[in-house]
MIBA-226646 format. One record per residue (C-alpha): residue in three letters; z, x, y. Coordinates in nm, 2 decimals, padded with zeros to 4 digits, always signed. Example, Ala and Ser with C-alpha at 12.3 -4.5 7.8 and 13.67 -1.06 7.14 Angstrom:
2
["ALA"; [+00.78; +01.23; -00.45]] ["SER"; [+00.71; +01.37; -00.11]] 
//
This chain:
178
["MET"; [+04.89; +00.40; -14.09]] ["LYS"; [+04.62; +00.63; -14.07]] ["LEU"; [+04.39; +00.63; -13.77]] ["SER"; [+04.08; +00.86; -13.69]] ["ILE"; [+04.01; +00.95; -13.34]] ["ILE"; [+03.62; +00.97; -13.25]] ["ILE"; [+03.57; +01.14; -12.88]] ["PRO"; [+03.21; +01.15; -12.78]] ["THR"; [+03.12; +01.40; -12.59]] ["LEU"; [+02.86; +01.60; -12.39]] ["ASN"; [+02.92; +01.88; -12.13]] ["GLU"; [+03.29; +01.82; -12.14]] ["LYS"; [+03.40; +02.20; -12.16]] ["GLY"; [+03.68; +02.18; -11.97]] ["ASN"; [+03.82; +01.76; -12.04]] ["ILE"; [+03.81; +01.85; -12.51]] ["ASN"; [+04.21; +02.09; -12.49]] ["LEU"; [+04.31; +01.81; -12.25]] ["ILE"; [+04.18; +01.55; -12.46]] ["PHE"; [+04.31; +01.71; -12.75]] ["GLU"; [+04.62; +01.82; -12.72]] ["GLU"; [+04.77; +01.50; -12.48]] ["LEU"; [+04.67; +01.24; -12.76]] ["SER"; [+04.83; +01.46; -13.01]] ["LYS"; [+05.07; +01.41; -12.78]] ["ARG"; [+05.15; +01.04; -12.77]] ["LEU"; [+04.99; +01.01; -13.18]] ["LYS"; [+05.31; +01.22; -13.29]] ["LYS"; [+05.52; +00.95; -13.12]] ["ILE"; [+05.39; +00.69; -13.33]] ["ASP"; [+05.69; +00.65; -13.64]] ["TYR"; [+05.45; +00.42; -13.88]] ["LEU"; [+05.11; +00.64; -13.77]] ["GLU"; [+05.12; +00.89; -14.07]] ["ASN"; [+04.84; +01.10; -14.05]] ["TYR"; [+04.49; +01.08; -13.75]] ["GLU"; [+04.21; +01.33; -13.79]] ["PHE"; [+03.97; +01.35; -13.43]] ["ILE"; [+03.63; +01.36; -13.39]] ["PHE"; [+03.48; +01.55; -13.12]] ["ILE"; [+03.07; +01.39; -13.20]] ["ASP"; [+02.85; +01.62; -12.94]] ["ASP"; [+02.57; +01.56; -12.80]] ["ASN"; [+02.49; +02.01; -12.81]] ["SER"; [+02.62; +02.09; -12.51]] ["GLN"; [+02.52; +02.40; -12.31]] ["ASP"; [+02.84; +02.47; -12.15]] ["GLY"; [+03.05; +02.62; -12.37]] ["SER"; [+03.16; +02.34; -12.58]] ["LEU"; [+03.07; +02.47; -12.86]] ["GLU"; [+03.31; +02.76; -12.82]] ["VAL"; [+03.61; +02.53; -12.72]] ["PHE"; [+03.54; +02.36; -13.06]] ["LYS"; [+03.47; +02.65; -13.31]] ["LYS"; [+03.88; +02.75; -13.18]] ["LEU"; [+04.00; +02.39; -13.23]] ["ASN"; [+03.89; +02.35; -13.56]] ["GLU"; [+04.04; +02.74; -13.68]] ["LYS"; [+04.40; +02.59; -13.51]] ["HIS"; [+04.41; +02.28; -13.65]] ["PRO"; [+04.16; +02.25; -13.92]] ["GLU"; [+04.34; +01.98; -14.09]] ["ILE"; [+04.29; +01.69; -13.88]] ["PHE"; [+04.01; +01.86; -13.64]] ["ARG"; [+03.62; +01.81; -13.67]] ["SER"; [+03.32; +01.87; -13.46]] ["ILE"; [+02.92; +01.74; -13.59]] ["ILE"; [+02.69; +01.86; -13.35]] ["ARG"; [+02.45; +01.68; -13.32]] ["LYS"; [+02.11; +01.86; -13.19]] ["LYS"; [+01.82; +01.61; -13.25]] ["ASP"; [+02.04; +01.24; -13.22]] ["LYS"; [+02.12; +01.17; -12.82]] ["GLY"; [+02.29; +00.94; -12.64]] ["LEU"; [+02.69; +00.79; -12.66]] ["SER"; [+02.64; +00.47; -12.86]] ["GLY"; [+02.48; +00.70; -13.16]] ["ALA"; [+02.72; +00.94; -13.12]] ["VAL"; [+03.06; +00.66; -13.12]] ["ILE"; [+02.84; +00.52; -13.45]] ["GLU"; [+02.81; +00.86; -13.61]] ["GLY"; [+03.15; +00.98; -13.54]] ["ILE"; [+03.21; +00.63; -13.68]] ["ILE"; [+03.02; +00.65; -14.01]] ["ASN"; [+03.21; +00.99; -14.09]] ["SER"; [+03.48; +00.84; -14.05]] ["LYS"; [+03.83; +00.88; -14.33]] ["TYR"; [+03.96; +00.70; -14.22]] ["GLU"; [+04.03; +00.22; -14.14]] ["TYR"; [+04.06; +00.23; -13.80]] ["ASN"; [+03.90; +00.40; -13.53]] ["LEU"; [+04.05; +00.50; -13.19]] ["ILE"; [+03.69; +00.59; -13.01]] ["ILE"; [+03.77; +00.72; -12.64]] ["ASP"; [+03.56; +00.92; -12.37]] ["ALA"; [+03.65; +01.25; -12.31]] ["ASP"; [+03.69; +01.24; -11.96]] ["CYS"; [+04.04; +01.16; -11.92]] ["GLN"; [+03.97; +00.82; -11.69]] ["TYR"; [+04.23; +00.66; -11.89]] ["ASP"; [+04.60; +00.59; -11.93]] ["LEU"; [+04.69; +00.73; -12.27]] ["ASP"; [+04.98; +00.54; -12.23]] ["ASN"; [+04.82; +00.22; -12.31]] ["LEU"; [+04.84; +00.42; -12.67]] ["ASN"; [+05.14; +00.29; -12.89]] ["GLN"; [+05.07; -00.05; -12.75]] ["MET"; [+04.75; -00.04; -12.87]] ["THR"; [+04.74; +00.08; -13.25]] ["ASN"; [+05.06; -00.23; -13.25]] ["GLU"; [+04.83; -00.46; -13.15]] ["ILE"; [+04.55; -00.33; -13.46]] ["PHE"; [+04.84; -00.27; -13.72]] ["TYR"; [+05.08; -00.49; -13.67]] ["ASN"; [+04.90; -00.82; -13.53]] ["LYS"; [+04.56; -00.72; -13.73]] ["ASN"; [+04.34; -00.77; -13.43]] ["GLN"; [+03.98; -00.63; -13.56]] ["ILE"; [+03.92; -00.47; -13.20]] ["VAL"; [+04.15; -00.37; -12.94]] ["ILE"; [+04.05; -00.27; -12.55]] ["ALA"; [+04.21; -00.09; -12.34]] ["ASN"; [+04.15; -00.11; -11.96]] ["ARG"; [+04.11; +00.19; -11.70]] ["ILE"; [+04.14; -00.13; -11.41]] ["GLY"; [+04.40; -00.26; -11.35]] ["VAL"; [+04.79; -00.20; -11.20]] ["ASP"; [+04.83; +00.12; -11.37]] ["SER"; [+04.49; +00.27; -11.34]] ["SER"; [+04.30; +00.59; -11.17]] ["LYS"; [+04.31; +00.57; -10.80]] ["GLU"; [+04.05; +00.84; -10.88]] ["TRP"; [+03.79; +00.70; -11.10]] ["LYS"; [+03.82; +00.41; -10.85]] ["LYS"; [+03.56; +00.66; -10.59]] ["THR"; [+03.30; +00.79; -10.90]] ["LEU"; [+02.98; +00.66; -10.94]] ["LYS"; [+03.03; +00.49; -11.21]] ["PHE"; [+03.32; +00.27; -11.13]] ["PHE"; [+03.03; +00.21; -10.86]] ["LEU"; [+02.74; +00.15; -11.13]] ["SER"; [+02.98; -00.09; -11.37]] ["ARG"; [+03.12; -00.30; -11.07]] ["ILE"; [+02.71; -00.33; -11.02]] ["GLY"; [+02.65; -00.40; -11.39]] ["PHE"; [+02.99; -00.64; -11.41]] ["LYS"; [+02.90; -00.89; -11.11]] ["THR"; [+02.51; -00.91; -11.23]] ["ILE"; [+02.58; -01.03; -11.57]] ["LYS"; [+02.88; -01.27; -11.43]] ["LEU"; [+02.62; -01.42; -11.14]] ["PHE"; [+02.26; -01.46; -11.38]] ["PHE"; [+02.50; -01.56; -11.77]] ["ASN"; [+02.78; -01.75; -11.54]] ["VAL"; [+03.05; -01.59; -11.81]] ["ASP"; [+03.36; -01.53; -11.79]] ["LEU"; [+03.37; -01.14; -11.86]] ["PRO"; [+03.72; -00.83; -11.91]] ["LYS"; [+03.73; -00.62; -11.61]] ["ASP"; [+03.57; -00.32; -11.78]] ["VAL"; [+03.24; -00.40; -12.02]] ["LEU"; [+03.21; -00.06; -12.00]] ["SER"; [+03.51; +00.07; -12.18]] ["GLY"; [+03.56; +00.37; -12.33]] ["PHE"; [+03.88; +00.34; -12.43]] ["PHE"; [+03.94; +00.13; -12.78]] ["ILE"; [+04.08; +00.05; -13.09]] ["ALA"; [+03.85; -00.07; -13.44]] ["LYS"; [+03.84; -00.18; -13.77]] ["LYS"; [+03.59; +00.07; -13.95]] ["GLU"; [+03.42; -00.22; -14.12]] ["SER"; [+03.38; -00.44; -13.86]] ["ILE"; [+03.21; -00.22; -13.63]] ["LEU"; [+03.01; -00.10; -13.93]] ["ASP"; [+02.94; -00.45; -14.03]] ["LYS"; [+02.74; -00.53; -13.71]] ["ILE"; [+02.48; -00.21; -13.71]] ["LYS"; [+02.43; -00.30; -14.09]] 
//
């Protein structure tokens, strides 16, 4: 099995090495994973991120790439560009802000590879979630959006509808955006 890891970034200099190293450690422990690549999609950060990308590319050219977007901006566009440029059939998408429990990675890859799910979404809100995440403005805003959608549309939603940590089959995402 092969996996492309797509990480959209904007001014995440302090998190780039951390997310790369932490994911690399966990990926190496997944026995059935034959190969993987990292693709960082950056919206032209001005915080020194580009220099970090350059060093990682020099150190890990076989598994590391960065794409710098100077014109197009935005999270969804970055994710789509990463998927389009990925080499492998399965794509792991994760935010660079290190708010997700990476210990879920093994279970997620099992679900996608062995149970043949088209998409597996990790939930950062739950028993194992970070208490720090629940104190952020991003969490507060996601809760407002969640409750508004639930109220107006009377639908049950996953606890974290704004998840930035999921694995999907490349073709299943590209089919939806065409």
